[in-house]
C-alpha positions in Angstrom: -42.6 -27.7 -86.6 -41.0 -29.4 -83.8 -41.9 -32.9 -82.9 -43.1 -34.1 -79.6 -39.8 -35.5 -78.9 -37.9 -32.3 -79.4 -40.2 -30.3 -77.0 -39.8 -32.7 -74.1 -36.0 -33.2 -74.7 -33.9 -32.0 -71.6 -32.2 -29.0 -72.4 -28.4 -28.5 -71.1 -28.0 -26.4 -67.9 -26.6 -22.9 -68.4 -24.9 -20.9 -65.8 -28.0 -19.3 -64.6 -29.3 -22.7 -63.9 -26.6 -24.0 -61.8 -27.0 -24.4 -58.1 -24.6 -22.3 -55.9 -22.5 -24.1 -53.4 -23.1 -23.1 -49.9 -20.4 -21.1 -48.3 -18.2 -23.0 -45.7 -19.4 -22.2 -42.3 -16.6 -20.7 -40.3 -17.0 -21.4 -36.4 -15.8 -18.7 -34.2 -15.7 -19.0 -30.4 -15.6 -16.3 -27.7 -12.2 -15.3 -26.3 -12.7 -17.3 -23.2 -13.3 -20.4 -25.2 -10.5 -19.8 -27.6 -8.2 -19.6 -24.6 -9.4 -23.2 -23.6 -8.9 -24.4 -27.4 -5.5 -22.8 -27.7 -4.0 -22.4 -24.2 -0.4 -22.3 -25.0 -0.9 -19.5 -27.7 -3.1 -17.4 -25.5 -0.7 -17.8 -22.6 2.2 -16.7 -24.9 0.5 -13.6 -26.0 -0.5 -12.5 -22.4 3.1 -13.1 -21.2 4.4 -11.1 -24.1 1.9 -8.3 -23.3 2.8 -8.3 -19.5 6.5 -8.1 -20.3 6.0 -5.2 -22.6 4.0 -3.3 -20.0 6.8 -4.0 -17.4 9.5 -2.8 -19.7 7.6 0.4 -20.3 7.0 0.9 -16.5 10.8 0.3 -15.8 11.8 2.8 -18.6 9.5 5.5 -17.0 10.9 4.7 -13.6 14.4 5.2 -14.9 13.3 8.6 -16.3 11.8 9.6 -13.1 15.0 8.5 -11.0 16.9 11.0 -13.4 14.4 13.7 -12.8 14.7 13.2 -8.9 18.5 13.4 -9.2 18.0 16.7 -11.0 15.7 18.0 -8.1 12.8 18.0 -10.6 10.5 16.5 -7.9 7.1 17.4 -9.2 8.0 16.1 -12.7 9.5 13.0 -11.2 6.0 12.4 -9.2 4.3 12.6 -12.6 6.6 10.3 -14.3 6.6 7.7 -11.2 2.7 7.9 -11.8 3.0 7.0 -15.4 5.2 4.1 -14.5 2.5 2.8 -12.0 -0.1 3.1 -14.8 1.8 0.7 -16.9 3.1 -1.6 -14.1 1.2 -4.9 -13.9 -1.2 -4.7 -10.7 0.1 -8.1 -9.5 3.7 -7.0 -9.0 3.3 -5.7 -5.5 7.1 -5.3 -4.8 7.6 -3.1 -8.0 4.5 -1.0 -7.2 5.8 -0.7 -3.5 9.2 0.6 -4.9 7.3 3.2 -7.0 5.2 4.5 -4.1 8.1 4.7 -1.7 10.0 6.8 -4.4 6.9 9.1 -4.7 7.0 9.5 -0.9 10.5 10.6 -1.2 9.5 13.3 -3.7 6.8 14.6 -1.4 9.3 14.8 1.4 11.5 17.0 -0.7 8.5 19.1 -1.6 7.5 19.2 2.1 4.0 18.0 1.2 3.8 15.9 4.4 0.2 14.5 4.1 1.0 13.2 0.5 4.3 11.7 1.7 2.5 9.8 4.4 -0.1 8.5 2.1 2.3 7.3 -0.5 4.5 5.7 2.1 1.7 4.0 3.7 0.5 2.6 0.3 4.1 1.2 -0.2 3.9 -0.5 3.2 0.7 -2.0 2.6 1.8 -3.6 -0.6 4.7 -5.1 1.0 2.6 -6.5 3.7 0.3 -8.1 1.3 3.4 -9.6 -0.6 5.0 -10.9 2.6 1.6 -12.2 3.6 1.5 -14.5 0.6 5.4 -15.4 1.2 4.7 -16.4 4.7 1.8 -18.6 3.7 4.0 -20.4 1.1 6.7 -20.8 3.7 4.2 -22.4 6.2 3.3 -24.9 3.4 7.0 -25.7 3.0 7.7 -26.0 6.7 4.6 -28.3 7.2 5.8 -30.5 4.2 9.5 -31.2 5.8 8.2 -31.1 9.5 7.8 -34.8 9.6 11.3 -35.6 8.3 13.0 -33.0 10.7 11.4 -34.7 13.6 12.7 -38.1 12.5 16.2 -37.0 11.4 17.3 -33.7 12.9 20.3 -32.4 11.2 23.0 -30.8 13.3 24.1 -27.5 12.0 26.9 -25.3 13.3 26.2 -21.7 14.6 28.1 -20.4 11.7 25.8 -22.0 9.2 22.7 -20.8 10.9 23.9 -17.3 10.9 25.0 -17.4 7.2 23.3 -15.2 5.0 20.6 -16.8 2.7 21.9 -16.2 -0.8 19.1 -18.0 -2.6 16.7 -16.1 -5.0 13.9 -16.2 -2.2 16.4 -14.9 0.4 17.4 -12.0 -1.7 13.8 -11.0 -2.5 13.1 -11.1 1.3 16.1 -8.9 1.8 14.9 -6.4 -0.8 11.5 -6.3 0.8 12.9 -5.6 4.2 15.2 -2.9 2.6 12.2 -1.0 1.0 10.2 -1.5 4.1 12.9 0.4 6.0 12.9 3.3 3.4 9.1 3.6 3.3 9.0 3.7 7.3 11.8 6.2 7.6 10.1 8.4 4.9 6.5 8.0 6.8 8.0 8.4 10.2 9.6 11.7 9.3 6.5 13.0 7.4 4.4 12.4 10.5 6.9 14.0 12.7 7.0 17.1 10.4 3.2 17.1 10.3 2.8 17.5 13.9 -0.3 17.1 16.0 -0.9 14.7 18.8 -2.0 11.6 16.5 0.6 12.3 14.0 3.5 12.4 16.5 2.2 9.5 18.3 2.1 7.4 15.0 5.7 8.6 14.2 6.8 7.3 17.5 5.4 3.8 16.5 7.3 3.9 13.2 10.6 4.7 14.9 10.0 1.9 17.4 9.4 -0.6 14.8 12.5 0.6 12.8 14.6 0.4 16.0 13.8 -3.3 16.1 14.9 -4.0 12.5 18.1 -5.7 12.2 19.0 -4.5 8.6 18.7 -0.8 9.5 21.6 1.1 8.2 23.7 2.6 11.0 23.0 6.3 9.7 19.3 5.7 9.8 19.5 3.9 13.3 21.3 7.0 14.7 18.4 9.1 13.4 15.7 6.7 14.8 17.4 6.6 18.3 17.8 10.5 18.3 13.9 10.8 17.3 12.7 8.3 19.9 14.3 10.4 22.5 12.9 13.9 21.0 9.4 12.7 20.2 8.0 11.8 23.7 8.0 15.3 25.1 6.6 16.7 21.8 3.9 14.2 21.7 3.0 14.9 25.3 3.0 18.8 24.7 0.7 18.2 21.6 -1.7 16.0 23.6 -1.9 18.6 26.4 -2.6 21.4 24.0 -5.2 19.4 22.1 -6.9 18.4 25.2 -6.7 22.1 26.4 -8.4 23.3 23.3 -10.9 20.6 23.5 -11.8 21.5 27.1 -12.0 25.3 26.2 -14.5 24.5 23.6 -16.6 22.3 25.7 -16.4 25.1 28.6 -17.6 27.6 25.9 -20.6 25.5 24.8 -21.4 24.9 28.6 -21.4 28.6 29.4 -23.7 29.2 26.4 -26.1 26.5 27.8 -25.8 27.6 31.5 -26.1 31.4 30.7 -29.9 31.7 30.8 -30.0 30.2 34.3 -27.6 32.6 35.8 -24.8 29.9 36.0 -21.5 29.1 34.2 -19.2 26.1 34.3 -17.2 28.0 37.1 -20.0 26.7 39.3 -19.0 23.1 38.9 -15.8 21.7 40.1 -14.0 18.4 39.3 -12.5 17.1 42.6 -10.2 14.1 42.3 -10.3 11.3 45.1 -6.8 10.5 46.0 -7.6 7.0 47.3 -9.6 5.8 44.4 -8.2 8.0 41.6 -11.8 8.9 40.5 -13.6 12.3 40.1 -16.7 13.8 41.7 -18.3 17.0 40.6 -19.2 19.6 43.2 -21.6 22.5 42.8 -20.4 25.8 44.0 -23.1 28.5 44.4 -20.6 31.3 44.9 -18.7 30.2 41.9 -19.8 33.3 40.0 -22.2 33.7 37.3 -21.5 34.0 33.6 -19.7 37.1 32.5 
């Protein structure tokens, strides 16, 4: 028989009576907050990823160039497209080069519409790139304007004509070189495409090219030749399209006037030589519809 003291004596705790420790809480942040907490690490990761994409894009571009050299133009287009898909979208110059190369492939395949489309995309990218460059240049010029007004440096004519060998100067030269290529490809495609609007646009491209100082001599010869040949072609295309349009309008007018025993022959446009304007005369004996 147990005593009262034994009954109320505290028993030692077993494992089942131990209070489990609470697990350590791990605080996790969303990606955007993690970037704020560890900016250097996140920036390094992003730069590494972009560099990897660019390397992959350049590898695809090199393969496409080889295919172009082998006259496998359709395969080259598909490979250039793969290079575009991996090229970081903020690299406007690299994208413009790829688009211009695609335009060259379409020219070889005589796919004039696609050549115009690809060359135009390349030129749009270069325009966007040069827009940013010109804005940065304006900021730089404003920063040194006051100094130049106070102390104007005397520079010789030879120095002013010297080629800019800085990284910025080389990039601008590269941009103009690709612009020349893309314009030449688009101008040719538009010329081959034909039609009033396309020939007129080709003329504009060739006029722009004729004013570019870095145009190679061989290309300049082609440009001058096209500027001599295109105007009569453009005029002939305009007259043909206007004639076709007037023919359709006349056919439509005859259909409307036929129930009244009339035709468009009953109406004549007479030019006033003094004013250059036109007036419409009604001729009852012009003949009915046939």
